[in-house]
PDB file of the backbone (N, CA, C, O) and the ligand in Angstrom, with CONECT records:
HET     ZN  A 101       1
ATOM      1  N   MET A   1     156.858  17.901 121.622  1.00  0.00           N
ATOM      2  CA  MET A   1     157.783  18.766 122.549  1.00  0.00           C
ATOM      3  C   MET A   1     157.964  20.449 122.252  1.00  0.00           C
ATOM      4  O   MET A   1     157.945  20.940 121.123  1.00  0.00           O
ATOM      5  N   ILE A   2     158.104  21.045 123.246  1.00  0.00           N
ATOM      6  CA  ILE A   2     158.397  22.487 122.920  1.00  0.00           C
ATOM      7  C   ILE A   2     159.463  22.747 122.576  1.00  0.00           C
ATOM      8  O   ILE A   2     160.466  22.245 123.083  1.00  0.00           O
ATOM      9  N   GLY A   3     159.478  23.812 121.390  1.00  0.00           N
ATOM     10  CA  GLY A   3     160.841  24.269 120.908  1.00  0.00           C
ATOM     11  C   GLY A   3     161.691  23.360 120.009  1.00  0.00           C
ATOM     12  O   GLY A   3     162.846  23.603 119.660  1.00  0.00           O
ATOM     13  N   VAL A   4     160.814  22.052 119.612  1.00  0.00           N
ATOM     14  CA  VAL A   4     161.658  21.197 118.678  1.00  0.00           C
ATOM     15  C   VAL A   4     161.014  21.515 117.220  1.00  0.00           C
ATOM     16  O   VAL A   4     159.810  21.559 116.969  1.00  0.00           O
ATOM     17  N   ARG A   5     161.944  21.698 116.438  1.00  0.00           N
ATOM     18  CA  ARG A   5     161.544  21.998 115.007  1.00  0.00           C
ATOM     19  C   ARG A   5     162.194  21.101 113.993  1.00  0.00           C
ATOM     20  O   ARG A   5     163.220  20.493 114.298  1.00  0.00           O
ATOM     21  N   THR A   6     161.600  20.975 112.691  1.00  0.00           N
ATOM     22  CA  THR A   6     162.033  19.971 111.741  1.00  0.00           C
ATOM     23  C   THR A   6     163.039  20.642 110.845  1.00  0.00           C
ATOM     24  O   THR A   6     162.686  21.717 110.358  1.00  0.00           O
ATOM     25  N   CYS A   7     164.313  20.152 110.529  1.00  0.00           N
ATOM     26  CA  CYS A   7     165.336  20.663 109.654  1.00  0.00           C
ATOM     27  C   CYS A   7     164.707  20.453 108.149  1.00  0.00           C
ATOM     28  O   CYS A   7     164.111  19.484 107.679  1.00  0.00           O
ATOM     29  N   ILE A   8     164.992  21.473 107.681  1.00  0.00           N
ATOM     30  CA  ILE A   8     164.292  21.299 105.879  1.00  0.00           C
ATOM     31  C   ILE A   8     165.156  20.603 105.141  1.00  0.00           C
ATOM     32  O   ILE A   8     164.846  20.208 104.017  1.00  0.00           O
ATOM     33  N   GLY A   9     166.378  20.365 105.702  1.00  0.00           N
ATOM     34  CA  GLY A   9     167.410  19.823 104.855  1.00  0.00           C
ATOM     35  C   GLY A   9     167.423  18.161 104.822  1.00  0.00           C
ATOM     36  O   GLY A   9     167.629  17.436 103.848  1.00  0.00           O
ATOM     37  N   CYS A  10     167.147  17.804 106.153  1.00  0.00           N
ATOM     38  CA  CYS A  10     167.207  16.149 106.294  1.00  0.00           C
ATOM     39  C   CYS A  10     165.989  15.548 107.258  1.00  0.00           C
ATOM     40  O   CYS A  10     165.957  14.453 107.821  1.00  0.00           O
ATOM     41  N   ARG A  11     164.923  16.692 107.271  1.00  0.00           N
ATOM     42  CA  ARG A  11     163.806  16.250 108.079  1.00  0.00           C
ATOM     43  C   ARG A  11     163.940  15.898 109.399  1.00  0.00           C
ATOM     44  O   ARG A  11     162.919  15.712 110.060  1.00  0.00           O
ATOM     45  N   GLY A  12     165.176  15.757 109.965  1.00  0.00           N
ATOM     46  CA  GLY A  12     165.368  15.442 111.324  1.00  0.00           C
ATOM     47  C   GLY A  12     164.920  16.463 112.411  1.00  0.00           C
ATOM     48  O   GLY A  12     164.876  17.644 112.069  1.00  0.00           O
ATOM     49  N   THR A  13     164.654  16.198 113.421  1.00  0.00           N
ATOM     50  CA  THR A  13     164.211  17.301 114.479  1.00  0.00           C
ATOM     51  C   THR A  13     165.347  17.711 115.360  1.00  0.00           C
ATOM     52  O   THR A  13     166.221  16.896 115.656  1.00  0.00           O
ATOM     53  N   ALA A  14     165.363  18.823 115.748  1.00  0.00           N
ATOM     54  CA  ALA A  14     166.258  19.278 116.871  1.00  0.00           C
ATOM     55  C   ALA A  14     165.641  20.508 117.617  1.00  0.00           C
ATOM     56  O   ALA A  14     164.697  21.133 117.135  1.00  0.00           O
ATOM     57  N   GLY A  15     166.232  20.834 118.843  1.00  0.00           N
ATOM     58  CA  GLY A  15     165.814  21.989 119.391  1.00  0.00           C
ATOM     59  C   GLY A  15     166.225  23.105 118.624  1.00  0.00           C
ATOM     60  O   GLY A  15     167.169  23.122 117.835  1.00  0.00           O
ATOM     61  N   LYS A  16     165.402  24.107 118.923  1.00  0.00           N
ATOM     62  CA  LYS A  16     165.676  25.467 118.130  1.00  0.00           C
ATOM     63  C   LYS A  16     167.143  25.932 118.091  1.00  0.00           C
ATOM     64  O   LYS A  16     167.779  26.362 117.128  1.00  0.00           O
ATOM     65  N   ALA A  17     167.535  25.740 119.382  1.00  0.00           N
ATOM     66  CA  ALA A  17     169.081  26.441 119.604  1.00  0.00           C
ATOM     67  C   ALA A  17     170.076  25.830 118.678  1.00  0.00           C
ATOM     68  O   ALA A  17     171.057  26.450 118.269  1.00  0.00           O
ATOM     69  N   GLU A  18     169.759  24.417 118.310  1.00  0.00           N
ATOM     70  CA  GLU A  18     170.581  23.803 117.347  1.00  0.00           C
ATOM     71  C   GLU A  18     170.525  24.133 115.906  1.00  0.00           C
ATOM     72  O   GLU A  18     171.361  23.727 115.099  1.00  0.00           O
ATOM     73  N   LEU A  19     169.435  24.942 115.585  1.00  0.00           N
ATOM     74  CA  LEU A  19     169.064  25.076 113.932  1.00  0.00           C
ATOM     75  C   LEU A  19     169.081  26.621 113.792  1.00  0.00           C
ATOM     76  O   LEU A  19     168.748  27.451 114.638  1.00  0.00           O
ATOM     77  N   VAL A  20     169.595  26.838 112.398  1.00  0.00           N
ATOM     78  CA  VAL A  20     169.440  28.192 111.963  1.00  0.00           C
ATOM     79  C   VAL A  20     167.908  28.398 111.696  1.00  0.00           C
ATOM     80  O   VAL A  20     167.133  27.488 111.404  1.00  0.00           O
ATOM     81  N   ARG A  21     167.558  29.813 111.846  1.00  0.00           N
ATOM     82  CA  ARG A  21     166.208  30.211 111.432  1.00  0.00           C
ATOM     83  C   ARG A  21     166.336  31.072 110.258  1.00  0.00           C
ATOM     84  O   ARG A  21     167.126  32.017 110.237  1.00  0.00           O
ATOM     85  N   LEU A  22     165.531  30.746 109.227  1.00  0.00           N
ATOM     86  CA  LEU A  22     165.598  31.594 108.048  1.00  0.00           C
ATOM     87  C   LEU A  22     164.209  32.351 107.922  1.00  0.00           C
ATOM     88  O   LEU A  22     163.207  31.681 108.172  1.00  0.00           O
ATOM     89  N   VAL A  23     164.057  33.600 107.580  1.00  0.00           N
ATOM     90  CA  VAL A  23     162.796  34.106 107.209  1.00  0.00           C
ATOM     91  C   VAL A  23     162.884  35.042 106.090  1.00  0.00           C
ATOM     92  O   VAL A  23     163.838  35.766 105.803  1.00  0.00           O
ATOM     93  N   TRP A  24     161.653  34.917 105.443  1.00  0.00           N
ATOM     94  CA  TRP A  24     161.266  35.862 104.264  1.00  0.00           C
ATOM     95  C   TRP A  24     161.287  37.162 104.689  1.00  0.00           C
ATOM     96  O   TRP A  24     160.658  37.475 105.700  1.00  0.00           O
ATOM     97  N   ASN A  25     162.033  38.114 103.954  1.00  0.00           N
ATOM     98  CA  ASN A  25     161.951  39.500 104.403  1.00  0.00           C
ATOM     99  C   ASN A  25     161.061  39.980 103.187  1.00  0.00           C
ATOM    100  O   ASN A  25     161.596  39.918 102.080  1.00  0.00           O
ATOM    101  N   PRO A  26     159.675  40.483 103.271  1.00  0.00           N
ATOM    102  CA  PRO A  26     158.947  40.947 102.233  1.00  0.00           C
ATOM    103  C   PRO A  26     159.422  42.208 101.779  1.00  0.00           C
ATOM    104  O   PRO A  26     159.300  42.490 100.586  1.00  0.00           O
ATOM    105  N   GLY A  27     159.976  43.044 102.620  1.00  0.00           N
ATOM    106  CA  GLY A  27     160.566  44.515 102.054  1.00  0.00           C
ATOM    107  C   GLY A  27     161.430  44.301 101.288  1.00  0.00           C
ATOM    108  O   GLY A  27     161.237  44.905 100.233  1.00  0.00           O
ATOM    109  N   THR A  28     162.711  43.460 101.306  1.00  0.00           N
ATOM    110  CA  THR A  28     163.525  43.387 100.271  1.00  0.00           C
ATOM    111  C   THR A  28     163.404  42.056  99.358  1.00  0.00           C
ATOM    112  O   THR A  28     164.143  41.830  98.400  1.00  0.00           O
ATOM    113  N   GLY A  29     162.578  41.387  99.707  1.00  0.00           N
ATOM    114  CA  GLY A  29     162.238  40.034  98.713  1.00  0.00           C
ATOM    115  C   GLY A  29     163.368  39.141  98.585  1.00  0.00           C
ATOM    116  O   GLY A  29     163.758  38.471  97.628  1.00  0.00           O
ATOM    117  N   THR A  30     163.914  39.315 100.047  1.00  0.00           N
ATOM    118  CA  THR A  30     165.126  38.289 100.209  1.00  0.00           C
ATOM    119  C   THR A  30     164.895  37.357 101.427  1.00  0.00           C
ATOM    120  O   THR A  30     164.058  37.640 102.284  1.00  0.00           O
ATOM    121  N   VAL A  31     165.526  36.431 101.473  1.00  0.00           N
ATOM    122  CA  VAL A  31     165.716  35.582 102.831  1.00  0.00           C
ATOM    123  C   VAL A  31     166.780  36.000 103.706  1.00  0.00           C
ATOM    124  O   VAL A  31     167.902  36.272 103.278  1.00  0.00           O
ATOM    125  N   VAL A  32     166.426  36.063 105.041  1.00  0.00           N
ATOM    126  CA  VAL A  32     167.575  36.397 105.904  1.00  0.00           C
ATOM    127  C   VAL A  32     167.614  35.445 107.108  1.00  0.00           C
ATOM    128  O   VAL A  32     166.606  34.857 107.499  1.00  0.00           O
ATOM    129  N   VAL A  33     168.813  35.320 107.674  1.00  0.00           N
ATOM    130  CA  VAL A  33     169.215  34.542 109.016  1.00  0.00           C
ATOM    131  C   VAL A  33     168.475  35.236 110.052  1.00  0.00           C
ATOM    132  O   VAL A  33     168.676  36.445 110.169  1.00  0.00           O
ATOM    133  N   ASP A  34     167.724  34.711 110.753  1.00  0.00           N
ATOM    134  CA  ASP A  34     167.156  35.215 111.934  1.00  0.00           C
ATOM    135  C   ASP A  34     167.914  34.591 113.180  1.00  0.00           C
ATOM    136  O   ASP A  34     167.612  33.531 113.728  1.00  0.00           O
ATOM    137  N   GLY A  35     168.970  35.457 113.535  1.00  0.00           N
ATOM    138  CA  GLY A  35     170.022  34.766 114.404  1.00  0.00           C
ATOM    139  C   GLY A  35     169.097  34.717 115.952  1.00  0.00           C
ATOM    140  O   GLY A  35     169.279  33.748 116.688  1.00  0.00           O
ATOM    141  N   SER A  36     168.348  35.560 116.268  1.00  0.00           N
ATOM    142  CA  SER A  36     167.862  35.202 117.539  1.00  0.00           C
ATOM    143  C   SER A  36     166.594  34.658 117.676  1.00  0.00           C
ATOM    144  O   SER A  36     166.076  34.651 118.793  1.00  0.00           O
ATOM    145  N   HIS A  37     165.938  34.142 116.590  1.00  0.00           N
ATOM    146  CA  HIS A  37     164.714  33.614 116.449  1.00  0.00           C
ATOM    147  C   HIS A  37     163.589  34.454 116.823  1.00  0.00           C
ATOM    148  O   HIS A  37     162.674  33.890 117.424  1.00  0.00           O
ATOM    149  N   VAL A  38     163.498  35.530 116.612  1.00  0.00           N
ATOM    150  CA  VAL A  38     162.382  36.601 117.113  1.00  0.00           C
ATOM    151  C   VAL A  38     161.855  37.162 115.952  1.00  0.00           C
ATOM    152  O   VAL A  38     160.961  37.954 116.252  1.00  0.00           O
ATOM    153  N   MET A  39     162.056  37.073 114.634  1.00  0.00           N
ATOM    154  CA  MET A  39     161.588  37.976 113.683  1.00  0.00           C
ATOM    155  C   MET A  39     160.222  37.330 113.328  1.00  0.00           C
ATOM    156  O   MET A  39     160.003  36.124 113.442  1.00  0.00           O
ATOM    157  N   PRO A  40     159.298  38.276 112.874  1.00  0.00           N
ATOM    158  CA  PRO A  40     158.009  37.581 112.625  1.00  0.00           C
ATOM    159  C   PRO A  40     158.017  37.130 111.034  1.00  0.00           C
ATOM    160  O   PRO A  40     158.928  37.293 110.223  1.00  0.00           O
ATOM    161  N   GLY A  41     156.735  36.518 110.836  1.00  0.00           N
ATOM    162  CA  GLY A  41     156.693  35.987 109.447  1.00  0.00           C
ATOM    163  C   GLY A  41     157.118  34.628 109.459  1.00  0.00           C
ATOM    164  O   GLY A  41     157.823  34.126 110.334  1.00  0.00           O
ATOM    165  N   ARG A  42     156.589  33.959 108.292  1.00  0.00           N
ATOM    166  CA  ARG A  42     156.884  32.455 107.995  1.00  0.00           C
ATOM    167  C   ARG A  42     158.459  32.406 108.003  1.00  0.00           C
ATOM    168  O   ARG A  42     159.208  33.237 107.491  1.00  0.00           O
ATOM    169  N   GLY A  43     158.793  31.316 108.656  1.00  0.00           N
ATOM    170  CA  GLY A  43     160.361  30.966 108.941  1.00  0.00           C
ATOM    171  C   GLY A  43     160.370  29.366 108.745  1.00  0.00           C
ATOM    172  O   GLY A  43     159.404  28.611 108.851  1.00  0.00           O
ATOM    173  N   CYS A  44     161.594  29.065 108.458  1.00  0.00           N
ATOM    174  CA  CYS A  44     161.979  27.542 108.423  1.00  0.00           C
ATOM    175  C   CYS A  44     163.529  27.427 109.055  1.00  0.00           C
ATOM    176  O   CYS A  44     164.332  28.339 109.252  1.00  0.00           O
ATOM    177  N   TYR A  45     163.644  26.263 109.255  1.00  0.00           N
ATOM    178  CA  TYR A  45     164.893  25.852 110.253  1.00  0.00           C
ATOM    179  C   TYR A  45     165.720  24.823 109.555  1.00  0.00           C
ATOM    180  O   TYR A  45     165.200  23.957 108.852  1.00  0.00           O
ATOM    181  N   LEU A  46     166.856  24.906 109.726  1.00  0.00           N
ATOM    182  CA  LEU A  46     167.751  23.666 109.213  1.00  0.00           C
ATOM    183  C   LEU A  46     169.038  23.667 110.218  1.00  0.00           C
ATOM    184  O   LEU A  46     169.302  24.610 110.964  1.00  0.00           O
ATOM    185  N   HIS A  47     169.704  22.613 110.132  1.00  0.00           N
ATOM    186  CA  HIS A  47     171.246  22.483 110.766  1.00  0.00           C
ATOM    187  C   HIS A  47     171.821  23.087 109.940  1.00  0.00           C
ATOM    188  O   HIS A  47     171.457  23.170 108.767  1.00  0.00           O
ATOM    189  N   PRO A  48     172.972  23.687 110.501  1.00  0.00           N
ATOM    190  CA  PRO A  48     173.937  24.318 109.863  1.00  0.00           C
ATOM    191  C   PRO A  48     174.585  23.440 109.010  1.00  0.00           C
ATOM    192  O   PRO A  48     174.794  23.860 107.872  1.00  0.00           O
ATOM    193  N   GLY A  49     175.060  21.985 109.372  1.00  0.00           N
ATOM    194  CA  GLY A  49     175.667  21.271 108.562  1.00  0.00           C
ATOM    195  C   GLY A  49     174.735  20.780 107.305  1.00  0.00           C
ATOM    196  O   GLY A  49     175.201  19.973 106.501  1.00  0.00           O
ATOM    197  N   CYS A  50     173.507  21.252 107.171  1.00  0.00           N
ATOM    198  CA  CYS A  50     172.538  20.680 106.228  1.00  0.00           C
ATOM    199  C   CYS A  50     172.516  21.908 105.103  1.00  0.00           C
ATOM    200  O   CYS A  50     171.866  21.713 104.076  1.00  0.00           O
ATOM    201  N   ALA A  51     173.077  22.917 105.246  1.00  0.00           N
ATOM    202  CA  ALA A  51     172.759  23.959 104.219  1.00  0.00           C
ATOM    203  C   ALA A  51     173.189  23.597 102.799  1.00  0.00           C
ATOM    204  O   ALA A  51     172.617  24.143 101.856  1.00  0.00           O
ATOM    205  N   ALA A  52     174.187  22.688 102.588  1.00  0.00           N
ATOM    206  CA  ALA A  52     174.519  22.608 100.971  1.00  0.00           C
ATOM    207  C   ALA A  52     173.151  21.538 100.698  1.00  0.00           C
ATOM    208  O   ALA A  52     172.588  21.693  99.614  1.00  0.00           O
ATOM    209  N   ALA A  53     172.730  20.724 101.410  1.00  0.00           N
ATOM    210  CA  ALA A  53     171.661  19.936 100.781  1.00  0.00           C
ATOM    211  C   ALA A  53     170.335  20.859 100.847  1.00  0.00           C
ATOM    212  O   ALA A  53     169.427  20.579 100.065  1.00  0.00           O
ATOM    213  N   VAL A  54     170.186  21.874 101.681  1.00  0.00           N
ATOM    214  CA  VAL A  54     168.994  22.820 101.347  1.00  0.00           C
ATOM    215  C   VAL A  54     169.135  23.561 100.219  1.00  0.00           C
ATOM    216  O   VAL A  54     168.249  23.886  99.428  1.00  0.00           O
ATOM    217  N   VAL A  55     170.335  23.822 100.184  1.00  0.00           N
ATOM    218  CA  VAL A  55     170.419  24.842  98.581  1.00  0.00           C
ATOM    219  C   VAL A  55     170.394  23.986  97.326  1.00  0.00           C
ATOM    220  O   VAL A  55     169.883  24.322  96.258  1.00  0.00           O
ATOM    221  N   LYS A  56     171.003  22.851  97.581  1.00  0.00           N
ATOM    222  CA  LYS A  56     170.814  21.796  96.396  1.00  0.00           C
ATOM    223  C   LYS A  56     169.313  21.388  95.963  1.00  0.00           C
ATOM    224  O   LYS A  56     168.895  21.205  94.820  1.00  0.00           O
ATOM    225  N   ARG A  57     168.666  21.302  97.100  1.00  0.00           N
ATOM    226  CA  ARG A  57     167.166  20.689  96.883  1.00  0.00           C
ATOM    227  C   ARG A  57     166.324  22.050  96.521  1.00  0.00           C
ATOM    228  O   ARG A  57     165.346  21.921  95.786  1.00  0.00           O
ATOM    229  N   ARG A  58     166.640  23.223  96.965  1.00  0.00           N
ATOM    230  CA  ARG A  58     165.683  24.403  96.989  1.00  0.00           C
ATOM    231  C   ARG A  58     164.568  24.173  97.984  1.00  0.00           C
ATOM    232  O   ARG A  58     163.375  24.406  97.787  1.00  0.00           O
ATOM    233  N   ALA A  59     165.087  23.715  99.011  1.00  0.00           N
ATOM    234  CA  ALA A  59     164.199  23.572 100.235  1.00  0.00           C
ATOM    235  C   ALA A  59     163.565  24.837 100.777  1.00  0.00           C
ATOM    236  O   ALA A  59     162.419  24.741 101.216  1.00  0.00           O
ATOM    237  N   VAL A  60     164.158  25.978 100.798  1.00  0.00           N
ATOM    238  CA  VAL A  60     163.867  27.058 101.226  1.00  0.00           C
ATOM    239  C   VAL A  60     162.874  27.711 100.721  1.00  0.00           C
ATOM    240  O   VAL A  60     162.112  28.349 101.447  1.00  0.00           O
ATOM    241  N   ALA A  61     162.709  27.641  99.211  1.00  0.00           N
ATOM    242  CA  ALA A  61     161.447  28.130  98.379  1.00  0.00           C
ATOM    243  C   ALA A  61     160.336  27.316  98.712  1.00  0.00           C
ATOM    244  O   ALA A  61     159.207  27.807  98.694  1.00  0.00           O
ATOM    245  N   ARG A  62     160.541  26.014  99.044  1.00  0.00           N
ATOM    246  CA  ARG A  62     159.337  25.314  99.425  1.00  0.00           C
ATOM    247  C   ARG A  62     158.804  25.514 100.467  1.00  0.00           C
ATOM    248  O   ARG A  62     157.584  25.660 100.543  1.00  0.00           O
ATOM    249  N   ALA A  63     159.673  25.568 101.587  1.00  0.00           N
ATOM    250  CA  ALA A  63     159.362  25.748 102.985  1.00  0.00           C
ATOM    251  C   ALA A  63     158.681  27.049 103.269  1.00  0.00           C
ATOM    252  O   ALA A  63     157.713  27.072 104.028  1.00  0.00           O
ATOM    253  N   LEU A  64     159.112  28.072 102.729  1.00  0.00           N
ATOM    254  CA  LEU A  64     158.718  29.511 102.787  1.00  0.00           C
ATOM    255  C   LEU A  64     157.507  30.179 101.820  1.00  0.00           C
ATOM    256  O   LEU A  64     156.937  31.262 101.949  1.00  0.00           O
ATOM    257  N   ARG A  65     157.328  29.120 100.796  1.00  0.00           N
ATOM    258  CA  ARG A  65     156.425  29.502  99.854  1.00  0.00           C
ATOM    259  C   ARG A  65     156.572  30.805  99.156  1.00  0.00           C
ATOM    260  O   ARG A  65     155.636  31.572  98.929  1.00  0.00           O
ATOM    261  N   ARG A  66     157.864  31.008  98.818  1.00  0.00           N
ATOM    262  CA  ARG A  66     157.905  32.515  98.191  1.00  0.00           C
ATOM    263  C   ARG A  66     158.931  32.058  97.173  1.00  0.00           C
ATOM    264  O   ARG A  66     159.498  30.967  97.125  1.00  0.00           O
ATOM    265  N   PRO A  67     159.070  33.170  96.316  1.00  0.00           N
ATOM    266  CA  PRO A  67     160.012  33.018  95.011  1.00  0.00           C
ATOM    267  C   PRO A  67     161.310  33.360  95.480  1.00  0.00           C
ATOM    268  O   PRO A  67     161.755  34.497  95.324  1.00  0.00           O
ATOM    269  N   VAL A  68     162.068  32.284  96.149  1.00  0.00           N
ATOM    270  CA  VAL A  68     163.261  32.429  96.783  1.00  0.00           C
ATOM    271  C   VAL A  68     164.361  32.372  95.646  1.00  0.00           C
ATOM    272  O   VAL A  68     164.383  31.510  94.767  1.00  0.00           O
ATOM    273  N   ASP A  69     165.152  33.271  95.764  1.00  0.00           N
ATOM    274  CA  ASP A  69     166.371  33.168  94.676  1.00  0.00           C
ATOM    275  C   ASP A  69     167.536  32.150  95.336  1.00  0.00           C
ATOM    276  O   ASP A  69     168.217  32.464  96.313  1.00  0.00           O
ATOM    277  N   GLY A  70     167.625  31.004  94.693  1.00  0.00           N
ATOM    278  CA  GLY A  70     168.662  30.084  95.185  1.00  0.00           C
ATOM    279  C   GLY A  70     169.965  30.635  95.422  1.00  0.00           C
ATOM    280  O   GLY A  70     170.574  30.337  96.449  1.00  0.00           O
ATOM    281  N   SER A  71     170.479  31.460  94.513  1.00  0.00           N
ATOM    282  CA  SER A  71     171.717  31.936  94.651  1.00  0.00           C
ATOM    283  C   SER A  71     171.907  32.742  95.719  1.00  0.00           C
ATOM    284  O   SER A  71     173.002  32.795  96.278  1.00  0.00           O
ATOM    285  N   GLN A  72     170.776  33.510  96.145  1.00  0.00           N
ATOM    286  CA  GLN A  72     170.975  34.496  97.158  1.00  0.00           C
ATOM    287  C   GLN A  72     171.066  33.677  98.777  1.00  0.00           C
ATOM    288  O   GLN A  72     171.622  34.112  99.786  1.00  0.00           O
ATOM    289  N   VAL A  73     170.346  32.415  98.611  1.00  0.00           N
ATOM    290  CA  VAL A  73     170.384  31.564  99.762  1.00  0.00           C
ATOM    291  C   VAL A  73     171.687  30.929 100.145  1.00  0.00           C
ATOM    292  O   VAL A  73     172.156  30.783 101.273  1.00  0.00           O
ATOM    293  N   ALA A  74     172.282  30.506  98.732  1.00  0.00           N
ATOM    294  CA  ALA A  74     173.502  30.069  98.828  1.00  0.00           C
ATOM    295  C   ALA A  74     174.517  30.841  99.534  1.00  0.00           C
ATOM    296  O   ALA A  74     175.250  30.396 100.417  1.00  0.00           O
ATOM    297  N   ARG A  75     174.504  32.240  99.001  1.00  0.00           N
ATOM    298  CA  ARG A  75     175.453  33.068  99.322  1.00  0.00           C
ATOM    299  C   ARG A  75     175.214  33.323 101.025  1.00  0.00           C
ATOM    300  O   ARG A  75     176.157  33.417 101.810  1.00  0.00           O
ATOM    301  N   LEU A  76     173.910  33.404 101.383  1.00  0.00           N
ATOM    302  CA  LEU A  76     173.598  33.646 102.811  1.00  0.00           C
ATOM    303  C   LEU A  76     174.101  32.743 103.810  1.00  0.00           C
ATOM    304  O   LEU A  76     174.416  33.055 104.958  1.00  0.00           O
ATOM    305  N   LEU A  77     174.170  31.233 103.121  1.00  0.00           N
ATOM    306  CA  LEU A  77     174.583  30.185 103.939  1.00  0.00           C
ATOM    307  C   LEU A  77     175.816  29.889 103.763  1.00  0.00           C
ATOM    308  O   LEU A  77     176.207  28.946 104.451  1.00  0.00           O
ATOM    309  N   GLY A  78     176.747  30.481 102.916  1.00  0.00           N
ATOM    310  CA  GLY A  78     178.060  30.378 102.687  1.00  0.00           C
ATOM    311  C   GLY A  78     178.165  28.924 101.915  1.00  0.00           C
ATOM    312  O   GLY A  78     179.034  28.098 102.191  1.00  0.00           O
ATOM    313  N   VAL A  79     177.288  28.758 101.043  1.00  0.00           N
ATOM    314  CA  VAL A  79     177.442  27.355 100.244  1.00  0.00           C
ATOM    315  C   VAL A  79     177.730  27.889  98.664  1.00  0.00           C
ATOM    316  O   VAL A  79     176.995  28.761  98.201  1.00  0.00           O
ATOM    317  N   PRO A  80     178.735  27.375  97.930  1.00  0.00           N
ATOM    318  CA  PRO A  80     178.863  27.575  96.820  1.00  0.00           C
ATOM    319  C   PRO A  80     177.884  27.109  95.907  1.00  0.00           C
ATOM    320  O   PRO A  80     177.561  25.921  95.895  1.00  0.00           O
ATOM    321  N   ASP A  81     177.279  28.125  94.979  1.00  0.00           N
ATOM    322  CA  ASP A  81     176.235  27.621  94.074  1.00  0.00           C
ATOM    323  C   ASP A  81     176.577  27.325  92.646  1.00  0.00           C
ATOM    324  O   ASP A  81     175.713  26.903  91.879  1.00  0.00           O
TER     325      ASP A  81
HETATM  326 ZN    ZN A 101     169.369  18.775 108.973  1.00  0.00          ZN2+
END
């Protein structure tokens, strides 16, 4: 189906509008939230409610295949690390 993405936290699928998109920013070496789903580069998606699981499992680093700083992602998603 068009527009359906897999959440990296629970592996469930949902429409893009229901998911938060994260993108690796090579300029700063950090992960950023792509609020309008338009930024270039490798991205990943998660349910807002799966943020804690994503941080705990370090799923962003695996999904983006980058040396993601887990603490930075935790702050970005508002999860205590
Ligand atoms: Zn999820």
